[in-house]
C-alpha positions in Angstrom: 0.0 0.0 0.0 1.4 3.4 -1.0 2.0 5.8 1.9 -0.1 9.0 1.4 2.9 11.2 1.9 5.0 9.7 -0.9 4.1 12.4 -3.5 5.3 15.3 -1.3 8.3 13.4 0.0 9.5 12.7 -3.5 9.1 16.2 -4.8 10.2 18.2 -1.9 12.4 15.9 0.0 10.3 16.1 3.2 10.8 13.2 5.6 8.9 11.9 8.6 11.4 10.4 11.2 10.3 8.7 14.4 7.9 6.0 15.6 7.1 3.3 13.1 3.4 4.0 13.3 3.8 7.6 12.2 3.2 6.9 8.5 0.0 5.1 9.5 -1.2 8.1 11.4 -0.1 10.8 9.0 0.1 11.6 5.4 1.4 14.7 3.6 -0.1 17.5 1.5 0.7 21.0 0.4 -1.1 24.2 1.0 -0.9 27.9 0.1 0.4 29.2 3.4 3.1 31.9 3.9 4.4 30.2 7.0 4.5 26.5 6.3 3.8 24.9 2.9 3.5 21.3 4.0 0.6 19.9 5.9 0.6 16.9 8.2 -2.7 15.2 7.3 -4.1 13.0 10.1 -5.7 9.7 9.1 -7.4 9.3 12.5 -8.7 12.8 13.2 -11.8 12.8 11.0 -11.1 16.1 9.4 -9.6 15.8 5.9 -9.6 12.0 5.5 -12.9 10.0 5.9 -12.3 7.4 8.5 -14.3 4.9 10.6 -16.0 6.8 13.5 -14.9 4.2 16.0 -11.2 4.7 15.0 -11.6 8.5 15.3 -13.2 8.4 18.7 -10.9 5.7 20.1 -7.9 7.8 19.1 -8.9 10.5 21.5 -10.7 8.3 24.1 -7.6 6.2 24.8 -5.5 9.4 25.2 -8.0 10.6 27.8 -7.7 7.3 29.7 -3.9 7.8 29.8 -4.3 11.3 31.2 -6.6 10.0 33.9 -4.1 7.4 34.9 -1.3 10.0 34.9 -3.3 12.5 37.1 -5.1 10.1 39.3 -8.8 10.4 39.9 -8.7 13.2 42.5 -6.7 15.5 40.3 -8.5 14.4 37.2 -11.8 15.4 38.8 -10.5 18.9 39.4 -9.2 19.3 35.8 -10.6 21.1 32.7 -10.0 19.8 29.2 -9.4 22.5 26.5 -9.5 21.6 22.8 -8.3 23.7 19.9 -10.5 24.9 17.1 -11.1 23.9 14.5 -9.3 20.6 13.9 -9.2 19.3 17.5 -12.7 20.2 18.8 -13.8 16.6 18.4 -10.5 15.1 19.5 -10.5 17.2 22.7 -14.1 16.1 23.4 -13.1 12.4 23.0 -10.2 13.0 25.3 -12.6 14.4 27.9 -14.8 11.4 27.4 -11.8 9.1 28.2 -10.8 11.3 31.2 -14.5 11.0 32.2 -14.2 13.3 35.2 -13.6 16.7 33.8 -15.7 19.3 31.9 -14.7 20.2 28.4 -14.3 23.5 26.5 -13.0 24.2 23.1 -11.7 27.4 21.6 -13.7 29.0 18.8 -13.4 31.5 16.0 -17.2 32.3 16.2 -18.0 35.2 18.5 -21.3 34.8 20.3 -23.3 37.8 21.4 -23.8 38.0 25.2 -21.1 35.6 26.1 -18.2 37.1 27.9 -14.7 36.3 26.6 -12.7 34.4 29.1 -9.5 34.5 27.1 -7.9 34.2 23.7 -4.7 33.3 22.0 -3.0 33.0 18.6 -2.0 29.9 16.5 1.0 30.9 14.6 1.0 28.4 11.7 -2.7 28.1 11.2 -4.7 29.4 8.2 -7.0 31.2 10.7 -5.2 32.3 13.9 -7.4 34.0 16.5 -9.0 31.7 19.2 -11.7 32.8 21.6 -12.6 31.2 24.9 -16.3 31.6 25.6 -17.3 29.4 28.5 -20.9 29.7 29.7 -19.7 29.4 33.3 -17.2 32.2 33.9 -15.5 30.2 36.7 -14.8 27.2 34.5 -11.2 28.1 33.9 -10.7 29.7 37.3 -10.0 26.6 39.3 -6.5 25.5 40.4 -6.8 21.9 39.0 -4.8 20.7 36.0 -5.5 22.2 32.6 -5.5 19.5 29.8 -4.8 21.1 26.4 -5.6 19.0 23.3 -4.4 19.5 19.8 -4.1 17.2 16.8 -0.4 17.8 16.5 2.3 19.3 18.6 4.7 20.8 16.1 6.5 24.0 17.2 4.9 24.3 20.6 4.0 27.9 19.8 0.3 27.4 20.1 0.5 25.8 23.5 3.0 28.4 24.7 0.6 31.2 23.6 -2.3 29.4 25.4 -0.5 28.8 28.6 1.0 32.3 28.7 -2.4 33.9 28.2 -4.3 31.7 30.7 -1.6 31.5 33.3 -1.5 35.3 33.7 -5.2 35.2 34.5 -5.8 31.8 36.0 -2.4 30.5 37.4 -2.2 26.8 38.3 0.4 24.3 39.1 -0.1 21.7 36.4 -0.7 21.4 32.7 -1.0 18.3 30.5 -0.5 18.6 26.8 -2.3 16.0 24.7 -1.8 15.4 21.0 -2.1 12.6 18.5 1.6 13.2 17.4 4.5 15.1 18.9 6.4 16.4 15.8 8.7 19.0 17.4 12.1 19.6 16.1 15.1 18.9 18.4 15.4 22.7 18.8 11.8 23.1 20.0 11.8 20.1 22.4 13.5 22.1 25.2 11.3 25.2 24.9 8.3 23.8 26.8 10.4 22.7 29.7 12.1 26.1 29.9 8.8 27.8 29.8 7.3 25.6 32.5 10.3 26.3 34.7 9.8 30.0 34.0 6.2 30.1 35.2 6.8 27.5 38.0 4.3 24.9 36.8 4.6 21.2 35.8 3.9 20.3 32.2 3.3 16.7 31.0 3.0 15.5 27.5 0.8 12.6 26.3 0.8 11.6 22.7 0.1 8.5 20.5 3.4 8.8 18.6 6.4 11.0 18.2 8.9 12.0 15.6 9.9 15.0 13.6 9.7 16.4 10.1 13.0 16.9 8.2 12.7 19.8 5.9 15.4 20.5 3.3 16.7 24.0 2.6 14.3 26.1 0.6 11.3 23.8 1.1 8.9 26.6 1.7 9.6 28.3 -1.6 9.6 25.1 -3.5 6.3 24.1 -1.9 4.7 27.4 -2.7 5.9 27.2 -6.3 4.5 23.7 -6.6 1.1 24.7 -5.2 0.9 27.7 -7.6 1.7 25.5 -10.6 -0.8 22.8 -9.8 -3.5 25.3 -9.0 -3.0 27.2 -12.3 -3.2 23.9 -14.1 -6.4 23.1 -12.3 -7.9 26.4 -13.2 -7.0 25.9 -16.8 -8.5 22.5 -16.8 -11.6 23.7 -15.1 -12.0 26.5 -17.6 -11.6 24.1 -20.5 -14.3 21.8 -18.9 -16.6 24.8 -18.6 -16.0 25.6 -22.3 -16.7 22.0 -23.3 -19.8 22.0 -21.2 -21.1 25.3 -22.7 -20.5 23.9 -26.2 -22.5 20.8 -25.3 -25.3 23.0 -24.1 -25.2 25.0 -27.3 -25.3 21.9 -29.5 -28.2 20.5 -27.4 -30.2 23.7 -27.8 -29.5 23.8 -31.5 -30.6 20.2 -31.9 -33.9 21.1 -30.2 -34.5 24.1 -32.4 -33.7 22.2 -35.7 -35.9 19.3 -34.6 -33.2 16.9 -35.7 -33.7 15.0 -32.5 -36.7 14.8 -30.2 -37.1 17.5 -27.6 -36.4 14.9 -24.9 -33.0 14.0 -26.3 -32.1 17.6 -26.7 -33.1 18.5 -23.1 -31.0 15.5 -22.0 -28.0 16.9 -23.8 -28.6 20.2 -22.1 -28.7 18.5 -18.7 -25.6 16.6 -19.5 -23.8 19.7 -20.6 -24.8 21.6 -17.4 -23.6 18.6 -15.4 -20.3 18.6 -17.3 -19.9 22.4 -16.8 -20.6 22.1 -13.1 -18.0 19.3 -12.7 -15.5 21.5 -14.6 -16.2 24.5 -12.4 -15.7 22.4 -9.3 -12.4 21.1 -10.5 -12.2 17.7 -12.3 -10.3 14.8 -10.8 -8.6 13.9 -14.0 -4.9 14.8 -14.3 -4.6 15.6 -10.6 -5.3 19.1 -9.7 -7.0 21.5 -7.3 -10.6 22.5 -7.1 -11.7 26.1 -7.6 -14.7 27.9 -6.2 -17.6 27.1 -8.6 -19.6 29.9 -10.1 -23.3 29.8 -9.1 -25.4 28.0 -11.8 -28.8 29.3 -12.8 -31.8 27.8 -11.1 -32.5 26.5 -7.6 -31.3 23.3 -6.0 -33.2 20.4 -7.6 -36.4 19.6 -5.7 -36.0 16.5 -3.5 -32.2 16.4 -3.9 -31.8 16.7 -0.1 -33.8 15.0 2.6 -33.9 16.8 5.9 -33.8 14.5 9.0 -35.2 15.7 12.3 -32.7 14.3 14.9 -34.7 15.0 18.1 -31.7 16.7 19.7 -32.5 17.3 23.4 -33.5 20.8 24.1 -30.9 22.8 25.8 -28.1 20.3 25.3 -25.0 22.1 23.9 -24.0 21.1 20.4 -20.4 20.8 21.5 -17.8 22.3 23.8 -17.8 25.9 22.5 -19.4 27.1 25.8 -18.6 24.1 28.0 -19.8 20.5 28.1 -20.2 18.8 31.5 -20.6 15.2 32.8 -24.3 15.9 33.1 -24.4 17.0 29.5 -22.6 13.8 28.6 -25.2 11.7 30.4 -28.0 13.4 28.4 -26.3 12.9 25.1 -25.6 9.2 25.8 -29.3 8.7 26.6 -30.4 10.5 23.4 -27.9 9.0 20.9 -29.8 5.7 20.3 -32.9 7.6 19.3 -31.1 10.0 17.1 -29.2 7.2 15.4 -32.5 5.3 14.8 -33.9 8.4 13.0 -30.8 8.6 10.8 -30.9 4.9 10.1 -34.5 5.0 9.2 -33.9 8.0 6.9 -31.1 6.3 5.2 -33.1 3.1 4.7 -36.6 4.4 4.2 -36.6 7.7 2.4 -36.2 7.8 -1.4 -33.6 10.2 -2.9 -36.3 12.1 -4.7 -38.5 12.5 -1.7 -38.6 15.9 -0.2 -40.4 15.2 3.0 -38.6 15.5 6.3 -37.9 12.5 8.4 -38.7 12.9 12.1 -40.1 11.1 15.1 -42.7 9.2 13.1 -39.9 7.6 11.2 -38.3 5.8 14.1 -40.4 2.7 13.9 -38.9 -0.7 14.2 -35.2 -0.4 14.9 -34.4 -3.8 13.4 -36.2 -2.9 10.1 -34.5 0.5 10.0 -31.1 -1.0 10.6 -31.6 -3.6 7.8 -32.6 -0.9 5.4 -29.8 1.5 6.5 -27.2 -1.3 6.0 -28.5 -1.6 2.5 -28.0 2.1 1.8 -24.5 1.4 0.7 -21.4 3.4 1.7 -22.3 6.4 3.8 -20.3 9.5 4.8 -21.3 11.5 7.8 -19.9 15.0 7.1 -19.5 17.4 10.0 -19.0 21.1 9.8 -15.8 23.0 10.8 -15.8 23.2 14.6 -18.9 21.0 14.8 -17.0 17.7 14.9 -18.1 15.8 18.0 -21.9 15.6 17.5 -21.5 14.3 13.9 -18.8 11.9 15.1 -21.1 10.4 17.8 -24.0 10.1 15.3 -21.8 8.3 12.8 -20.7 6.0 15.6 -24.3 5.0 16.3 -24.7 4.2 12.6 -21.5 2.1 12.7 -22.8 0.2 15.7 -26.0 -0.6 13.7 -23.9 -2.2 11.0 -23.9 0.7 8.5 -20.8 1.0 6.2 -20.0 4.5 7.4 -17.1 6.9 7.3 -16.8 10.3 9.0 -15.0 13.6 8.1 -15.7 17.3 8.4 -15.5 20.5 6.3 -12.8 23.0 7.0 -11.5 26.6 6.5 -8.0 25.4 5.5 -7.1 25.5 1.8 -5.1 22.5 0.7 -3.9 21.5 -2.7 -5.7 18.4 -4.1 -3.7 16.0 -6.2 -5.3 12.8 -7.5 -2.5 10.5 -6.7 -2.6 7.5 -4.2 0.6 8.8 -2.7 -1.0 12.1 -1.7 -3.2 12.6 1.3 -5.8 15.0 -0.3 -7.0 13.6 -3.6 -10.1 15.7 -4.2 -11.4 19.0 -3.0 -14.9 20.6 -3.0 -14.8 24.4 -2.6 -17.9 26.3 -1.6 -18.9 29.6 0.0 -19.0 29.9 3.8 -22.5 29.4 5.0 -22.5 30.5 8.7 -22.1 34.3 8.3 -18.6 34.2 9.7 -17.4 37.2 11.7 -14.3 37.6 9.5 -16.5 37.9 6.4 -17.4 35.7 3.5 -14.8 33.2 2.3 -14.3 29.8 0.8 -14.7 26.5 2.7 -13.6 23.0 1.7 -14.5 19.3 1.9 -11.7 16.9 1.1 -11.7 13.4 -0.3 -15.5 13.4 -0.6 -15.7 13.6 -4.4 -14.6 10.3 -5.8 -14.9 8.6 -2.4 -17.4 6.1 -3.6 -20.1 7.3 -1.2 -23.7 6.3 -2.0 -25.1 8.7 0.6 -23.8 11.7 2.5 -25.3 12.8 5.8 -24.3 16.5 6.3 -24.6 17.6 10.0 -24.5 21.3 10.7 -25.6 23.5 13.5 -28.6 25.8 13.0 -26.3 28.9 12.7 -25.0 27.3 9.5 -28.3 26.2 8.1 -28.5 29.3 5.9 -29.6 30.2 2.3 -25.9 30.0 1.3 -25.9 26.3 2.3 -28.8 25.6 0.0 -27.9 28.1 -2.8 -26.6 27.1 -6.3 -22.9 26.4 -5.9 -23.3 25.8 -2.2 -22.2 22.8 -0.3 -25.4 20.9 -0.6 -25.5 21.2 -4.4 -21.9 20.1 -4.6 -22.6 17.0 -2.5 -25.6 16.0 -4.7 -23.1 15.8 -7.7 -21.0 13.2 -5.9 -23.5 11.0 -4.0 -26.8 9.4 -5.0 -28.5 10.7 -1.8 -27.8 13.6 0.5 -29.4 14.0 3.9 -29.3 17.1 6.1 -29.4 16.9 9.9 -29.3 20.2 11.9 -28.2 20.4 15.5 -29.6 23.5 17.4 -26.8 26.0 18.0 -26.5 26.3 21.7 -26.6 29.9 23.0 -26.1 30.2 26.8 -29.0 31.6 28.7 -28.7 34.8 30.7 -28.8 32.9 34.0 -25.5 31.1 34.4 -25.6 27.8 36.4 -23.1 26.8 38.9 -20.0 24.9 37.7 -20.8 21.6 36.1 -24.6 21.9 36.4 -27.4 21.6 33.9 -30.5 23.7 34.7 -33.4 21.4 34.9 -35.6 23.7 32.8 -33.0 23.6 30.0 -32.9 19.9 29.3 -36.3 18.2 29.6 -36.6 14.5 28.9 -37.8 13.9 25.4 -41.6 13.4 25.3 -42.0 14.1 29.0 -44.8 16.3 30.2 -44.1 19.8 31.6 -42.9 19.7 35.2 -43.8 22.1 38.0 -40.9 24.6 38.7 -38.8 23.8 41.7 -37.7 26.4 44.2 -34.1 25.9 43.3 -31.8 23.9 41.1 -30.9 20.4 42.1 -27.2 19.7 42.5 -25.2 17.4 40.2 -24.5 13.8 41.3 -21.6 13.2 43.7 -18.8 11.0 42.2 -15.6 9.4 43.2 -13.0 9.9 44.3 -14.3 12.9 46.3 -17.4 10.8 47.2 -16.9 7.0 47.2 -14.0 4.8 46.2 -15.7 3.9 42.9 -14.4 5.5 39.7 -16.3 8.6 38.7 -17.8 7.0 35.5 -19.0 3.9 37.4 -21.8 5.7 39.3 -23.2 9.1 40.1 -24.7 9.3 43.6 -27.9 11.4 43.8 -27.2 12.0 47.5 -25.8 14.8 49.7 -22.6 14.3 51.5 -23.1 14.1 55.3 -19.6 12.8 56.0 -18.9 15.5 58.6 -22.1 14.8 60.6 -21.9 12.4 63.5 -24.8 9.9 62.8 -23.6 6.6 64.3 -25.3 5.2 67.4 -24.7 2.0 69.3 -26.6 -0.9 67.9 -28.7 -1.5 71.1 -29.7 2.1 71.3 -30.8 2.2 67.6 -32.8 -1.0 68.0 -34.6 0.3 71.1 -35.5 3.5 69.4 -36.6 1.8 66.2 -38.8 -0.8 67.9 -40.3 1.6 70.3 -41.3 4.0 67.5 -39.1 6.7 68.9 -37.0 6.9 65.7 -36.9 5.6 62.2 -34.0 3.4 61.2 -32.9 5.9 58.5 -32.4 8.7 61.0 -29.1 7.3 62.3 -26.4 4.9 61.2 -25.1 1.7 62.8 -21.4 1.7 63.8 -19.6 0.2 60.8 -18.7 -3.4 61.5 -15.0 -4.0 61.1 -14.4 -7.6 60.2 -11.6 -9.5 61.8 -8.9 -11.4 59.9 -10.9 -14.7 59.9 -14.0 -13.0 58.5 -11.9 -11.2 55.8 -10.4 -14.5 54.7 -13.9 -16.0 54.6 -15.0 -13.1 52.3 -12.1 -13.8 50.0 -12.8 -17.5 49.8 -16.5 -16.8 49.2 -15.6 -14.4 46.4 -13.3 -16.9 44.7 -15.9 -19.7 44.8 -18.9 -17.6 43.8 -17.4 -15.2 41.2 -18.6 -17.4 38.2 -22.1 -17.7 39.6 -22.4 -13.9 40.2 -20.9 -13.1 36.8 -23.5 -15.3 35.2 -26.3 -13.7 37.1 -25.0 -10.3 36.2 -25.0 -11.3 32.5 -28.5 -12.7 32.6 -30.1 -9.7 34.3 -28.2 -7.2 32.1 -29.1 -9.1 28.9 -32.7 -9.2 30.0 -32.8 -5.5 30.7 -31.2 -4.8 27.3 -33.7 -7.0 25.5 -36.8 -5.8 27.3 -36.0 -2.2 28.2 -34.1 -0.8 25.2 -36.1 1.4 22.9 -35.4 2.9 19.5 -35.4 6.3 21.1 -33.2 5.5 24.1 -31.1 3.0 26.0 -31.6 1.9 29.6 -30.5 4.2 32.4 -29.5 2.2 35.5 -30.6 3.6 38.8 -29.5 1.5 41.7 -31.0 1.6 45.1 -28.2 2.6 47.4 -26.3 0.9 48.7 -26.8 -2.8 48.1 -27.9 -2.3 44.5 -25.0 -0.1 43.6 -22.3 -2.8 43.2 -24.8 -4.7 41.0 -25.5 -1.6 38.9 -21.7 -1.1 38.4 -21.4 -4.7 37.3 -24.4 -4.4 34.9 -22.8 -1.3 33.4 -19.5 -3.1 32.9 -21.2 -6.1 31.3 -23.1 -3.9 28.8 -19.8 -2.0 28.0 -17.6 -5.1 27.6 -20.0 -7.4 25.8 -21.8 -4.8 23.6 -19.8 -1.6 23.7 -22.8 0.2 25.2 -22.2 2.9 27.9 -25.2 2.8 30.2 -25.6 5.8 32.6 -25.7 4.7 36.2 -26.9 6.6 39.3 -27.6 5.6 42.9 -30.6 6.9 44.8 -32.0 6.4 48.3 -35.2 4.5 49.1 -36.3 4.2 52.7 -38.9 1.7 53.9 -41.9 3.5 55.2 -40.7 6.9 53.7 -40.4 6.0 50.0 -37.9 6.9 47.3 -36.1 10.2 47.2 -38.5 12.4 45.2 -35.8 15.0 44.4 -33.7 12.2 42.9 -36.6 11.3 40.6 -37.0 14.9 39.6 -33.3 15.1 38.7 -33.6 11.9 36.7 -36.7 13.2 34.8 -34.8 16.5 34.1 -31.9 14.6 32.5 -33.4 11.4 31.1 -36.7 10.0 29.8 -38.3 8.3 32.8 -39.3 5.4 30.5 -35.6 4.6 30.2 -35.0 4.3 33.9 -34.4 0.8 35.2 -34.2 0.5 39.0 -31.6 -2.0 40.2 -31.2 -3.8 43.6 -29.0 -6.6 44.9 -31.6 -9.1 45.8 -35.1 -9.5 47.1 -36.0 -10.7 50.5 -39.7 -10.7 51.2 -40.3 -7.9 48.6 -40.9 -5.0 50.9 -38.7 -2.6 48.9 -40.4 -3.8 45.7 -43.8 -2.7 47.1 -42.3 0.4 48.6 -41.0 1.5 45.2 -44.3 0.9 43.5 -46.1 3.0 46.1 -43.5 5.8 46.0 -43.6 6.1 42.2 -47.4 6.3 42.3 -47.3 9.0 44.9 -44.6 10.9 43.0 -46.8 11.1 39.9 -49.9 12.0 42.0 -47.9 14.9 43.5 -47.2 16.3 40.1 -44.0 14.6 39.3 -43.1 13.4 35.8 -44.9 10.3 34.7 -43.3 7.3 33.0 -41.1 5.7 35.7 -41.5 1.9 35.8 -41.3 0.7 39.4 -40.2 -2.8 38.3 -36.8 -3.7 39.9 -34.1 -5.6 38.3 -32.1 -7.7 40.8 -29.2 -10.1 40.8 -31.1 -12.7 42.9 -34.8 -13.1 43.5 -35.3 -15.9 46.0 -38.6 -14.5 47.1 -40.1 -14.5 43.6 -41.0 -10.8 43.9 -39.9 -9.4 40.5 -39.8 -10.3 36.8 -36.3 -9.2 36.0 -33.5 -11.2 37.8 -30.2 -13.0 37.2 -31.2 -16.0 39.3 -33.9 -17.1 41.8 -31.5 -19.1 43.9 -30.7 -17.9 47.4 -26.9 -17.9 47.5 -24.1 -16.0 49.0 -23.4 -12.7 47.2 -20.1 -11.6 48.7 -21.1 -7.9 48.6 -23.6 -8.8 51.3 -20.9 -10.0 53.6 -19.6 -6.5 54.4 -21.0 -3.0 54.8 -19.4 0.1 53.3 -16.0 -1.6 52.6 -17.6 -3.5 49.7 -19.9 -0.7 48.6 -17.5 2.1 47.7 -17.1 3.1 51.4 -20.6 4.7 51.4 -22.9 4.3 54.4 -26.5 3.5 54.4 -28.6 6.4 53.3 -30.0 8.9 55.9 -33.3 10.7 56.0 -33.7 13.1 58.9 -35.7 16.3 58.9 -32.9 18.5 60.4 -30.4 17.3 57.7 -32.5 16.8 54.6 -34.7 19.7 53.5 -37.6 19.6 51.0 -35.2 20.4 48.1 -32.3 18.2 49.2 -31.3 14.7 48.2 -31.2 12.1 51.0 -27.8 11.9 52.7 -25.0 9.4 53.2 -21.5 9.3 54.5 -18.2 8.6 52.8 -15.9 6.6 55.2 -12.6 7.7 53.8 -10.9 6.6 56.9 -11.7 2.9 56.0 -9.8 3.0 52.7 -7.2 0.5 54.1 -10.0 -2.1 54.5 -11.8 -1.3 51.2 -12.4 -4.3 48.9 -15.0 -2.7 46.7 -12.8 -2.8 43.6 -11.6 -6.3 44.4 -15.2 -7.5 44.4 -16.0 -5.8 41.1 -12.8 -6.8 39.3 -13.1 -10.4 40.4 -16.6 -10.8 39.0 -15.8 -8.8 35.8 -12.8 -11.1 35.1 -15.2 -14.0 34.8 -17.5 -12.3 32.1 -15.9 -14.1 29.2 -15.9 -17.4 30.9 -19.7 -17.4 31.5 -20.7 -15.7 28.2 -22.0 -18.9 26.6 -23.9 -20.0 29.7 -25.5 -16.5 29.9 -26.6 -16.7 26.3 -28.3 -20.0 26.9 -29.9 -19.0 30.1 -31.2 -15.7 28.7 -33.1 -17.5 26.0 -34.8 -19.6 28.6 -35.6 -16.6 30.8 -37.1 -14.5 28.0 -39.4 -17.3 27.0 -40.4 -18.3 30.6 -43.3 -17.2 32.7 -41.6 -15.0 35.2 -44.6 -13.5 37.0 -43.9 -13.0 40.7 -45.5 -15.6 43.0 -44.6 -13.7 46.2 -43.9 -17.1 47.9 -41.2 -15.3 50.0 -43.7 -13.0 51.5 -46.0 -15.9 52.4 -43.1 -17.7 54.1 -42.2 -14.6 56.1 -45.8 -14.2 57.3 -45.8 -17.9 58.4 -42.5 -17.6 60.2 -43.6 -14.4 61.9 -46.6 -16.2 63.4 -44.9 -19.5 64.2 -42.2 -17.8 66.2 -44.6 -15.4 68.0 -43.0 -12.3 66.4 -46.1 -10.9 64.8 -44.2 -8.3 62.8 -42.9 -9.1 59.3 -40.4 -6.3 59.5 -38.4 -8.3 62.1 -38.2 -11.3 59.7 -35.3 -10.9 57.2 -35.3 -13.7 54.7 -32.3 -14.8 52.5 -28.6 -14.8 52.8 -28.2 -11.1 52.1 -30.8 -9.9 54.6 -29.7 -12.3 57.3 -26.2 -11.0 56.9 -27.5 -7.4 57.4 -29.3 -8.5 60.6 -26.0 -9.8 62.0 -24.1 -6.8 61.0 -26.5 -4.0 61.9 -29.3 -5.1 64.1 -29.9 -7.0 67.4 -30.3 -10.6 66.1 -32.5 -13.1 68.0 -31.8 -16.3 66.1 -31.0 -17.6 62.6 -33.1 -20.1 60.8 -30.9 -22.2 58.4 -32.2 -24.6 55.8 -31.1 -28.1 56.8 -28.0 -29.1 54.8 -27.1 -25.6 53.6 -23.3 -25.6 53.0 -20.7 -23.0 52.1 -23.2 -20.3 51.4 -23.8 -20.0 55.2 -20.2 -20.2 56.4 -20.0 -16.4 57.0 -23.4 -16.4 58.6 -22.4 -19.1 61.0 -19.2 -17.2 61.8 -21.0 -13.9 62.5 -23.6 -15.7 64.6 -20.9 -17.4 66.7 -19.2 -14.0 67.2 -22.4 -12.4 68.4 -23.7 -15.4 70.4 -26.7 -16.0 68.2 -28.1 -19.5 67.9 -28.5 -21.1 64.5 -31.6 -23.3 64.2 -31.7 -25.8 61.3 -35.2 -26.2 59.8 -36.8 -28.1 57.0 -39.0 -26.8 54.1 -37.5 -23.3 54.2 -37.8 -21.5 50.8 -34.7 -19.5 51.6 -31.2 -20.7 52.5 -31.6 -18.9 55.8 -33.7 -16.3 57.6 -32.6 -13.8 60.2 -34.9 -12.9 63.1 -34.5 -9.6 64.9 -35.1 -9.7 68.6 -38.8 -9.1 69.0 -38.8 -8.0 72.6 -35.8 -5.8 72.7 -35.1 -3.4 75.6 -32.0 -1.4 76.4 -29.4 -3.8 77.9 -30.4 -6.8 76.0 -26.9 -6.9 74.6 -23.9 -6.4 76.7 -20.9 -4.2 76.2 -19.4 -7.0 74.1 -22.3 -6.6 71.6 -23.5 -10.2 72.0 -27.2 -10.8 71.6 -29.6 -11.7 74.4 -30.4 -15.4 74.8 -33.2 -16.7 72.6 -36.4 -17.7 74.4 
């Protein structure tokens, strides 16, 4: 295969020296530029060279993951990612996705009225130099965390120096990270950045995919400029000749019609062919290798039906990119909306005829499978972005690729580059057209490279609404040019985001700005709800694993001795959610038991995770959105993290995941539901828990959702819970109905991200607050949360076949809940004279909780139960609780809380009272 830099290398003597993969990442081209004639053309950026969207996004995403590893989660969460316009706006956004913890901003050359400029700088070698920084949140750049600067190439270092110098004077910080696809600095330039960092007293790191340098012979600039001039003159001459040939064809066609030597139809066809020839000549023919020139407008409007407009259903208020900032909350909204937008594009590609002028919108979504099949049959598709609008088109193209469409992605640009039709040259064709977004620097020519002759059957042009102008649709405009090179052209318009006058706090999305698609209007709240808490500042889980819709009460003393809590709860003097038990600290013997249990049960848990996740994906995915996992803190949270990991590893699907509080007798956190409805379609929310006992929380959730809607909350939440284990037969969506040991039930916070039980107390939680919880940072040395998750995740591949087989059985089975667990609890309550079902805790998980948190009375164990009860027997022995073996128990075990508890029923050693 010929390297796409061969043509320039042979004629100018330019060499790329460095890493072996440089020639795979870069080609070479020439341009008319007084500062640098050669151009490094990236094959993975998605700007000049059409490329698979997965390759483009992965190139940035993996760099972001490396930055996160370099900084560590705590510093990464305090960082801001800054991308450079125009070529690196999408790359920077993908880096921010990989980093996962930081907001994103890109520079822009488009001034926006009403948005205060936070800074600016110059790019020395670029065709267009001035960069503006226009964050919606004026404090976005004011923090002291690391600044991560992203560009496609790191050549002289001048751009980065200009940026750091301008920003450091206004917002000084201690650390910068430079990210680029390639480091191509000369030996002379390599020391400049270190010297500058020393000068300002800051640390500067560099993260790239490859490094090397460009060797330029003497006089290369002048030789390059002369070569560009010669080829452009030849292209103009060929274009003018093509125009003359086309005009002659038109004249002959008109003469033939007048003389009647042929039928009018044949003559009109000749006219049409002549106009087509002239148009191709005006645009610059590919033959002979040459440059395109700006076509002269042809007479007459764009042919009716030549372009199909697709209504994406872009979420209202969601930024179109990072021009004004893009936060983690924005990312969650976009991830939830992408499947629906992709479905609309797929349906349009597969279902709308090229000569149909009707728009395609929500009504066209239909059956996703049918739409996918039709879209796959649409042939080779190019998704073409627009200058700085790179990320949104990239993600849309990615959805089409996931659906099996043969799709490539690239974007238009301001930069003029010579086109030479040679396999050893990076830019083989060029479309030139008038700017169509009323640029602040006046009218000019814009370009699309390697589109003509690319063999595309359809082109999906994605622009923002600012660029959807008459110039776009005019004769000689971009749309007309695309119709000459593809059988079908689709236009998708993303609303241009303009910040509202009320600026939100950092990282937040005003609830009134981003309503869920199709959701009814919601009553206004008295104040904006905060963003989810994330690790490492809250919990030991990674930031992208879960967002906690809770408030941090870590500094509040909430723990009370077990016996005091039990007395208050049973006497009615307090609710169990108003205080916390003292965190149980397992001894070495118990810790070894946990490790052994994890080792022996990892396969069984992994299989249950796979089954419940596949069931959710099969039954709760919709053409307009993917599931949003909402775990019930805290037992459901490790399961939600594992389900998210399964979906990502087995299907490449990123499922949003949040944790919310639900309290027996008090219901679910209504403010958390409001936040979810503001950011996602309630119909996409899937509640997740670890296991069912007697089904009390299942009933509690159903009642709470009903009350939430009755009080004016958004409709559409499905109270069905997806659980890992359903021994009580209380739900339809489960991984297994066996009652076995789930190691995450063995411990408290140290297997749940170091997060406490949730707290609901009137003096701490106001009407507009989330429920609370504590982060036990001091227990980090005993934390096994990641160990549990990683051990189960490591078994995903091993159980994949078993999961596939079991899911087929589950989906075809009658899974209606029988509530046999509830019946058993009622029977036990009466047989043992307890007369309170709340004091009967069935199942291994609930029994473990009784031994860890409550005052246990006795444990009922199914006769012959084996290793699944080893930890229960150990805890019971430590607390002096008798274990009674019984027959015909529907659970492996049942924990009984002492029914006649009074203060002093346990001694200072914490041992239980004797059973009676």
